C-alpha positions as CSV (number, residue, x, y, z in Angstrom):
1,X,93.2,54.1,70.2
2,X,93.4,54.3,74.0
3,X,96.4,55.5,76.0
4,X,97.5,52.1,77.0
5,X,97.2,50.7,73.6
6,X,99.5,53.5,72.4
7,X,102.0,52.7,75.2
8,X,101.8,49.0,74.3
9,X,102.6,49.7,70.6
10,X,105.4,52.2,71.6
11,X,107.0,49.6,73.9
12,X,106.7,46.9,71.2
13,X,108.4,49.2,68.7
14,X,111.2,50.0,71.1
15,X,111.8,46.2,71.7
16,X,112.0,45.6,68.0
17,X,114.5,48.4,67.4
18,X,116.8,47.7,70.3
19,X,117.9,45.1,73.0
20,X,115.1,43.1,74.5
21,X,114.4,44.4,78.1
22,X,115.4,42.1,80.9
23,X,112.6,40.0,82.4
24,X,112.0,39.6,86.0
25,X,109.5,37.6,88.0
26,X,106.4,39.3,89.3
27,X,105.2,38.7,92.9
28,X,101.7,37.6,93.7
29,X,101.2,41.1,95.3
30,X,102.1,42.8,92.1
31,X,99.8,40.5,90.2
32,X,96.9,41.2,92.5
33,X,97.6,44.9,92.1
34,X,97.5,44.5,88.3
35,X,94.1,42.8,88.6
36,X,95.4,39.2,88.6
37,X,93.1,38.2,91.5
38,X,90.1,38.2,89.2
39,X,89.2,35.3,86.8
40,X,89.1,37.6,83.8
41,X,92.6,38.9,84.5
42,X,94.0,35.4,85.0
43,X,92.4,34.3,81.7
44,X,93.9,37.3,79.9
45,X,97.3,36.6,81.4
46,X,97.2,33.0,80.5
47,X,96.5,33.7,76.9
48,X,99.6,36.0,76.5
49,X,102.9,34.3,75.9
50,X,105.3,35.0,78.8
51,X,102.6,36.6,81.0
52,X,102.1,35.9,84.7
53,X,99.3,33.6,85.9
54,X,96.9,34.6,88.6
55,X,99.0,32.9,91.3
56,X,102.1,34.8,90.3
57,X,103.9,31.9,88.5
58,X,105.3,32.4,85.0
59,X,103.4,31.1,82.0
60,X,105.6,29.3,79.5
61,X,106.3,31.0,76.2
62,X,105.7,29.3,72.8
63,X,109.4,28.4,72.7
64,X,108.9,26.2,75.8
65,X,111.2,28.2,78.1
66,X,110.0,29.2,81.5
67,X,111.5,32.7,81.5
68,X,110.1,35.2,83.9
69,X,107.1,37.2,82.7
70,X,107.7,40.4,80.9
71,X,107.0,43.4,83.3
72,X,105.1,45.3,80.6
73,X,102.7,42.5,80.0
74,X,101.7,42.4,83.7
75,X,101.3,46.2,83.8
76,X,99.1,46.0,80.7
77,X,96.5,44.1,82.7
78,X,95.5,47.2,84.7
79,X,95.7,50.9,83.7
80,X,97.0,52.1,87.1
81,X,99.8,49.5,87.0
82,X,100.7,50.3,83.5
83,X,101.0,54.0,84.3
84,X,103.2,53.2,87.3
85,X,105.4,50.9,85.1
86,X,106.1,53.5,82.4
87,X,106.6,56.3,85.0
88,X,110.3,55.5,85.6
89,X,113.4,57.6,85.1
90,X,116.6,56.6,83.5
91,X,118.0,55.1,86.7
92,X,115.0,52.8,87.1
93,X,113.6,54.7,90.0
94,X,109.8,55.3,90.1
95,X,109.1,58.8,88.9
96,X,106.4,61.1,90.2
97,X,103.1,60.4,88.5
98,X,101.6,63.3,86.7
99,X,99.1,65.2,88.7
100,X,95.5,64.6,87.7
101,X,93.8,67.8,86.5
102,X,91.6,69.0,89.3
103,X,89.0,71.8,89.5
104,X,90.4,75.2,88.5
105,X,90.9,77.4,91.5
106,X,90.7,81.2,91.3
107,X,93.8,82.9,92.7
108,X,93.4,84.2,96.3
109,X,94.5,87.8,96.8
110,X,95.5,88.8,100.3
111,X,95.3,92.5,101.1
112,X,98.5,94.1,102.4
113,X,97.8,95.1,106.0
114,X,100.0,96.1,108.9
115,X,100.2,93.4,111.6
116,X,101.4,94.8,114.9
117,X,101.6,91.4,116.5
118,X,104.2,90.2,113.9
119,X,106.4,93.3,114.4
120,X,106.3,92.8,118.2
121,X,104.6,96.2,118.8
122,X,101.2,95.7,120.3
123,X,99.0,98.8,120.5
124,X,98.1,99.7,124.0
125,X,94.4,99.9,124.9
126,X,93.3,103.4,126.0
127,X,92.8,103.5,129.7
128,X,90.6,105.9,131.5
129,X,92.2,108.2,134.0
130,X,90.5,110.3,136.7
131,X,92.4,113.5,136.1
132,X,92.6,115.5,132.9
133,X,95.9,114.4,131.3
134,X,96.0,117.3,128.8
135,X,93.7,119.9,127.5
136,X,91.0,118.7,125.1
137,X,91.5,115.1,126.1
138,X,88.7,112.8,124.9
139,X,86.2,111.8,127.6
140,X,85.8,108.1,128.4
141,X,82.5,106.2,128.0
142,X,82.8,103.7,130.8
143,X,83.6,105.4,134.0
144,X,83.3,109.1,133.1
145,X,87.1,109.7,133.1
146,X,89.4,110.8,130.4
147,X,91.4,108.9,127.7
148,X,95.1,109.4,127.6
149,X,96.1,108.8,123.9
150,X,99.4,110.5,124.0
151,X,101.7,107.7,125.3
152,X,102.0,105.3,122.3
153,X,104.2,107.3,119.9
154,X,107.1,105.7,118.1
155,X,109.7,108.3,118.9
156,X,112.5,106.4,117.2
157,X,110.7,106.4,113.9
158,X,109.9,110.1,114.2
159,X,113.6,110.8,114.7
160,X,114.6,108.5,111.9
161,X,112.3,110.4,109.5
162,X,113.3,113.8,110.9
163,X,109.7,114.7,111.9
164,X,108.7,117.0,114.8
165,X,107.8,115.1,117.9
166,X,104.3,115.9,119.0
167,X,102.2,114.2,121.6
168,X,99.4,116.5,122.8
169,X,97.3,119.3,121.3
170,X,99.3,121.8,123.3
171,X,102.5,120.7,121.6
172,X,100.8,120.9,118.2
173,X,99.6,124.4,118.9
174,X,103.1,125.5,120.0
175,X,104.6,123.9,116.9
176,X,102.1,125.8,114.7
177,X,102.8,129.0,116.7
178,X,99.1,129.5,117.2
179,X,96.8,129.5,120.3
180,X,95.4,126.2,121.3
181,X,91.9,127.5,121.1
182,X,92.4,128.6,117.5
183,X,93.7,125.1,116.5
184,X,90.7,123.5,118.2
185,X,88.4,125.9,116.3
186,X,90.1,124.9,113.0
187,X,89.1,121.3,113.6
188,X,85.5,122.2,114.7
189,X,86.2,120.9,118.2
190,X,83.3,122.9,119.5
191,X,80.8,121.9,116.8
192,X,78.5,119.0,116.8
193,X,80.1,116.0,115.0
194,X,83.2,118.1,114.2
195,X,81.2,119.5,111.2
196,X,80.3,123.1,110.4
197,X,76.7,124.0,110.5
198,X,76.8,126.1,107.4
199,X,79.2,127.4,104.8
200,X,79.9,130.6,106.7
201,X,81.4,128.6,109.6
202,X,83.4,126.3,107.4
203,X,87.1,126.8,106.8
204,X,86.8,125.9,103.1
205,X,85.4,127.6,100.1
206,X,83.2,125.2,98.1
207,X,82.9,125.3,94.3
208,X,81.3,122.7,92.1
209,X,83.1,122.0,88.8
210,X,81.6,119.9,85.9
211,X,83.8,117.1,84.7
212,X,84.4,116.6,81.0
213,X,83.4,112.9,81.3
214,X,80.2,113.8,83.1
215,X,79.3,114.4,86.7
216,X,80.6,116.9,89.2
217,X,83.8,117.6,91.0
218,X,83.8,119.5,94.4
219,X,86.7,121.9,94.8
220,X,87.4,122.6,98.5
221,X,89.9,125.4,98.8
222,X,91.0,126.1,102.4
223,X,90.7,129.6,103.8
224,X,93.9,131.6,104.6
225,X,94.4,130.5,108.3
226,X,93.8,126.8,107.6
227,X,95.8,127.0,104.4
228,X,98.9,128.3,106.3
229,X,98.6,125.5,108.8
230,X,98.3,122.9,106.1
231,X,101.3,124.3,104.3
232,X,103.4,123.9,107.5
233,X,102.2,120.3,107.9
234,X,103.1,119.6,104.3
235,X,106.6,121.2,104.5
236,X,107.7,119.8,107.9
237,X,106.0,116.4,107.9
238,X,104.6,115.1,104.7
239,X,107.4,116.3,102.4
240,X,109.9,114.4,104.6
241,X,108.3,111.1,103.9
242,X,109.3,109.3,100.7
243,X,106.5,108.0,98.5
244,X,106.5,104.8,96.5
245,X,108.8,104.9,93.4
246,X,105.8,104.1,91.1
247,X,103.9,107.3,92.3
248,X,104.8,110.2,90.0
249,X,102.0,112.7,90.8
250,X,102.8,115.8,92.9
251,X,106.2,114.5,93.9
252,X,109.4,116.5,93.7
253,X,111.6,115.4,90.7
254,X,108.8,113.5,89.0
255,X,106.3,114.6,86.4
256,X,104.0,113.4,83.7
257,X,107.1,112.6,81.5
258,X,108.7,110.4,84.2
259,X,105.3,108.7,84.6
260,X,105.0,108.0,80.9
261,X,108.7,107.1,80.1
262,X,108.6,103.5,81.6
263,X,105.8,102.6,79.2
264,X,107.6,103.6,76.0
265,X,107.8,101.0,73.3
266,X,105.5,98.4,75.0
267,X,103.1,96.3,73.1
268,X,100.0,96.9,75.3
269,X,98.8,99.5,77.8
270,X,96.2,98.8,80.4
271,X,94.8,102.0,82.0
272,X,92.5,102.5,85.0
273,X,91.1,105.6,86.5
274,X,90.2,105.9,90.2
275,X,86.9,107.5,90.9
276,X,86.7,110.3,93.5
277,X,90.4,109.7,94.4
278,X,90.6,112.2,97.2
279,X,87.0,111.7,98.6
280,X,87.7,107.9,99.1
281,X,90.5,108.7,101.5
282,X,88.6,109.0,104.7
283,X,89.5,110.4,108.1
284,X,90.5,106.9,109.5
285,X,92.9,106.3,106.6
286,X,94.5,109.7,107.2
287,X,94.9,108.9,110.9
288,X,96.5,105.6,109.9
289,X,99.0,107.5,107.7
290,X,100.1,109.7,110.6
291,X,100.2,106.7,112.9
292,X,102.4,104.8,110.5
293,X,104.9,107.8,110.7
294,X,105.2,107.2,114.4
295,X,102.7,109.7,115.9
296,X,100.6,108.8,118.9
297,X,96.8,108.5,118.5
298,X,96.0,111.9,119.9
299,X,98.5,113.7,117.7
300,X,97.4,111.7,114.6
301,X,93.8,112.5,115.2
302,X,94.4,116.2,115.5
303,X,96.7,116.3,112.4
304,X,94.2,114.3,110.4
305,X,91.3,116.7,111.3
306,X,93.5,119.6,110.3
307,X,94.0,118.1,106.8
308,X,90.5,116.7,106.1
309,X,87.1,118.2,105.4
310,X,83.5,117.7,106.3
311,X,81.0,119.5,104.2
312,X,78.3,121.5,106.1
313,X,74.9,120.1,106.7
314,X,73.4,122.8,104.6
315,X,75.7,122.3,101.6
316,X,74.1,122.8,98.2
317,X,74.5,120.5,95.2
318,X,74.3,121.2,91.5
319,X,71.3,120.3,89.3
320,X,69.4,118.9,92.3
321,X,71.6,115.8,92.0
322,X,71.6,114.4,95.5
323,X,74.0,111.6,94.5
324,X,76.7,114.2,93.9
325,X,77.0,114.8,97.6
326,X,77.3,111.2,98.6
327,X,81.1,110.7,98.3
328,X,81.7,113.9,100.3
329,X,79.4,113.3,103.3
330,X,82.0,111.4,105.4
331,X,85.1,113.3,106.5
332,X,87.6,113.1,103.6
333,X,90.6,114.6,101.9
334,X,89.6,117.9,100.2
335,X,90.5,118.4,96.6
336,X,92.2,121.8,96.8
337,X,94.1,121.6,100.0
338,X,97.9,121.6,99.7
339,X,98.3,118.5,101.9
340,X,95.8,116.3,100.0
341,X,98.1,115.0,97.2
342,X,100.8,113.9,99.6
343,X,98.4,112.2,101.9
344,X,96.7,110.5,99.0
345,X,100.0,109.2,97.8
346,X,100.9,107.9,101.2
347,X,97.4,106.3,101.6
348,X,97.8,104.5,98.3
349,X,101.2,103.1,99.2
350,X,100.0,99.6,99.7
351,X,98.1,99.8,96.4
352,X,101.3,100.8,94.7
353,X,103.2,97.9,96.3
354,X,100.7,95.3,95.3
355,X,100.1,96.5,91.8
356,X,103.9,96.9,91.2
357,X,104.6,93.3,92.2
358,X,101.5,92.0,90.4
359,X,102.5,93.7,87.2
360,X,106.0,92.4,87.5
361,X,104.8,88.8,87.9
362,X,103.4,89.1,84.4
363,X,106.5,90.9,83.0
364,X,104.8,94.3,83.1
365,X,105.5,97.8,84.4
366,X,103.2,99.9,86.8
367,X,103.1,103.6,87.4
368,X,100.5,105.9,88.9
369,X,100.0,109.6,88.5
370,X,97.4,110.7,91.1
371,X,94.3,108.8,90.1
372,X,95.6,107.5,86.7
373,X,97.0,104.0,86.8
374,X,99.0,102.6,83.8
375,X,100.3,99.1,83.4
376,X,102.2,98.1,80.3
377,X,103.8,94.9,79.0
378,X,104.6,92.6,76.2
379,X,103.1,89.4,74.7
380,X,103.0,87.6,78.0
381,X,100.7,90.3,79.4
382,X,98.6,90.3,76.3
383,X,97.9,86.6,76.7
384,X,97.1,87.0,80.3
385,X,94.7,90.0,80.0
386,X,91.5,87.9,80.6
387,X,92.9,87.0,84.0
388,X,95.0,90.0,84.6
389,X,92.3,92.7,84.4
390,X,89.9,91.1,86.9
391,X,92.6,90.5,89.4
392,X,93.9,94.0,89.1
393,X,90.4,95.4,89.7
394,X,90.1,93.1,92.7
395,X,93.3,94.5,94.2
396,X,92.0,98.1,93.6
397,X,88.8,97.2,95.5
398,X,90.6,95.5,98.3
399,X,92.7,98.6,98.9
400,X,89.4,100.5,99.3
401,X,89.6,102.5,96.0
402,X,86.9,102.7,93.3
403,X,87.7,102.6,89.6
404,X,85.7,103.9,86.6
405,X,84.7,100.9,84.5
406,X,83.9,103.2,81.6
407,X,87.4,104.7,81.6
408,X,89.3,101.4,81.6
409,X,91.3,101.1,78.4
410,X,93.4,98.5,76.7
411,X,95.6,100.0,74.0
412,X,97.8,97.9,71.6
413,X,100.9,99.3,69.9
414,X,99.0,99.5,66.6
415,X,97.1,102.5,68.0
416,X,98.3,105.7,69.5
417,X,99.3,105.0,73.1
418,X,99.0,108.1,75.4
419,X,100.0,108.1,79.0
420,X,99.2,111.3,81.0
421,X,99.1,113.3,77.7
422,X,102.4,111.9,76.4
423,X,102.6,109.6,73.4
424,X,104.7,106.5,74.2
425,X,104.5,104.3,71.1
426,X,108.2,104.4,70.5
427,X,109.5,107.1,72.9
428,X,107.9,109.9,74.9
429,X,106.7,112.4,72.4
430,X,104.3,115.3,71.9
431,X,101.0,114.3,70.1
432,X,100.4,115.9,66.8
433,X,97.1,117.5,67.8
434,X,98.8,119.3,70.7
435,X,101.6,120.5,68.5
436,X,99.2,121.8,65.8
437,X,97.0,123.6,68.4
438,X,100.0,125.2,70.1
439,X,101.5,126.2,66.7
440,X,98.2,127.8,65.6
441,X,97.9,129.8,68.9
442,X,101.4,131.2,68.5
443,X,100.9,132.0,64.8
444,X,97.6,133.9,65.6
445,X,99.4,135.7,68.4
446,X,102.0,137.0,65.9
447,X,99.3,138.0,63.4
448,X,96.5,139.3,65.6
449,X,98.1,139.9,69.0
450,X,98.1,137.7,72.1
451,X,95.1,139.4,73.6
452,X,92.9,137.8,70.9
453,X,94.0,134.2,71.8
454,X,93.6,134.1,75.5
455,X,90.1,132.5,75.3
456,X,90.5,130.7,78.6
457,X,91.3,133.9,80.5
458,X,94.6,132.8,81.9
459,X,95.9,135.3,84.4
460,X,99.4,135.2,82.9
461,X,98.9,134.1,79.3
462,X,102.6,134.6,78.4
463,X,103.7,132.3,81.2
464,X,101.1,129.7,80.2
465,X,102.4,129.6,76.6
466,X,106.0,129.6,77.7
467,X,105.3,126.5,79.9
468,X,103.7,124.7,77.1
469,X,106.6,125.5,74.8
470,X,109.1,124.2,77.4
471,X,107.1,121.0,77.8
472,X,107.2,120.5,74.0
473,X,110.9,121.0,73.9
474,X,111.3,118.4,76.7
475,X,109.4,115.8,74.7
476,X,110.5,116.6,71.2
477,X,113.4,119.1,70.9
478,X,113.1,119.5,67.2
479,X,109.4,120.6,67.3
480,X,110.1,122.5,70.5
481,X,112.6,124.7,68.8
482,X,110.1,125.6,66.1
483,X,107.6,126.6,68.7
484,X,110.2,128.6,70.6
485,X,111.0,130.5,67.4
486,X,107.3,131.4,67.0
487,X,107.1,132.4,70.7
488,X,110.0,134.8,70.3
489,X,108.2,136.6,67.5
490,X,105.1,137.5,69.6
491,X,104.7,141.1,70.4
492,X,103.3,141.0,73.9
493,X,102.5,144.8,73.9
494,X,99.6,144.2,71.4
């Protein structure tokens, strides 16, 4: 049975059950729109009692009356006219016709980017000047002059954030309380390509560390002079800038517990892991972070070079794996520098903004702890997972981060849900394997002495155990008290 046959039977049943609808004449234009201008349509209309003829006149009914034609009969002549007839609201006004199903379109995701033209602040083009504006000014390429990049700072924003106002390399050196030549040496101003020629000239100690999941991690620990400079940048600049509320890693007042708590009791967890989180934050992105704080281009470039690393040309790699060096060849954030976590959080601000809003549109919650992304939700998110996951991955890629496909996880509430080491099925809790392991270590410390249990060679084994016991008390007070009682029985002199 077709659609219009169904509508015809429905209307006929309504007429039998209630008052007969009023009849009204149909104009010739309506008849033509219904298909009355064709012989077949006229013949069909003539055979129906009370239907309109092809010229628009009414056809007599069997009773002999010349009542106007029934509107539904005319509409039945053509599918389009019938649909228009039945698409009327209670007041008799034509209602909007249902939209025909068109081709499915994939959602378009627009990256979050700063537009200086919309804000009314247009960046000035660097102009070459004949005289040296300040020491270590960059040389121009057109006329052989110098580029003055110190006159486009947003002083109002710097004052609003309470940051030191710096324009030139001389002012940076005075603020750091160091000679300008030493600051230039720290950024390899006198080296080719701002890169050390060998590890002896580098300002970092390099150490390769094997990952549990496979592959290698490069630890770049700054040497004492550079570390002191970076700590001052962290204390006086980066620590004054608030990060996104969804970022919980390396932020004062937040921890793995605050990162896991918003996901407690959810029906599904979707977890992503960002690959080479620090190495993907390049020099240009760090410069953009300092520029967004209000610093001029010259100061932003110097501060970015003080907080990034470029491995030497003669750097060695483990197991003759040349691919291990690939992420670290461009200048990047070093894993091991005190400024890297704060700069990585600020660089991922637009990622946090987009994923927070994206998760909320599906009724979900988003948090990030360093490179661990967690999104949780209820049934609406479960139903949308086939669309949600590809779109989330596209957002991560648009924000210039890379995720591990092998580490992507979807965990339902029927399994153990763990977020940054915290079980969140019903409430933040300590996992049973962690509790059993810690209890066994403390018991063996009581029986055999703590020196026999320090298998990982912790410098302060007592402090390490004390921290784990405090963490357990924070997650599960009842179990934490049992562990604390065992800790108090340990004889640390053995």
